[in-house]
C-alpha positions, 0 to 999 in steps of 0.5 A: 500500500503506497503512501499518498503523495499530495498533488501539486497545488494541494493544500497542506491542511488535510481534513478527513471525515474517516478515522481510518483515512486520518490515520493513513494520511498521518502515517503517509507523512511519517514515511516521507520524513515528517516525523516531528509532531504536535498532537492535539484536540480543540473544541469544534466551535473554536477550530476555525480560529485555531486553524487560521493561526496555524496558517499564519504561523506556517506559510507552507500549510497552504503551498504545494508539494514542490514548494514544501520540498524547497522549504525543506531543502533550504532548512525552513519549516516544512509543516503539514496539518491533518484534521479529523472532522467526522460527518454527521457529528454534533459539535465536539472536539476536532482531532489534529496532528501537525507534522514537520521534518524538524521542530519549528523554532520559536513557534510555541509548540512542543514538538516530539519525535515519533521515532523516539516518542510514539505518536498516539491517536485514540487507542492506536500508536504509530510504529515502524515495522518491516513487512515480509519482502521489504528491505526497510521498515514502514510506518503503520499503526497498532493498538497501544499495549495498555489497551491490548492488555486491557482487552486480554483481561476483559476477555478472560474475565467475561469468559469466566463470569459467563458474560456471553452477551458482553463477549459478543458485543466486544467481538462485533466491535473489533470489526470497526477497527482499522485493518492495519497489519499490526492491528489485524495481528492483535485482533486475531490473537485476541480471538485465539485467546477467547477460543482457548479460554473458552475451552478451558473454562466452559463445558465441552461442546459449547461454542464461544461467540463468533470472532470476526475476521478483520479485513485489510484497510484499503486506501481511503479518500481523504474525505 
């Protein structure tokens, strides 16, 4: 799955309505070397003013890819802004990630390096993994360890307490996870845990709730 290159003339502010597309666009930027980030949320009612401040502070946000590359080569800030605003949602919080090739001096933001300080969005974290047949690692997403461990504990507890409706709801909820390779691996492992714990704790011949197969995440449009 090739990362998306911004077309010539593209605005460097990308607004996504899909959480999976939002994660894809951010990992695309990480793959192209924009590994310094600022992660945040803002009230939707205040977002227009905050975005205007970002545009004034980082002129390359509204420039095309070639200009962005020239700015990087000249040692000036090369910044992109990714925004998540799901459709049909009442006023709430806007999720955003600023990415840059290097920290921007004097801008008042706390920049972190994703290669040393993991970028976390909701229950996911950006990691570099080498795929079979690839020479170098690529950026992708997985469940954070704390979230994964909590799900393991929840499955074991619900099997032992015979909370089958809750188990079925948990299984169904995993179908909505973004199907990045590490997430698929974690989801399969949780399904195997459920099957093994059920076999140990329940009577022979009973069947655990169906654990869905999580498909690959396809390339998604920004909006």
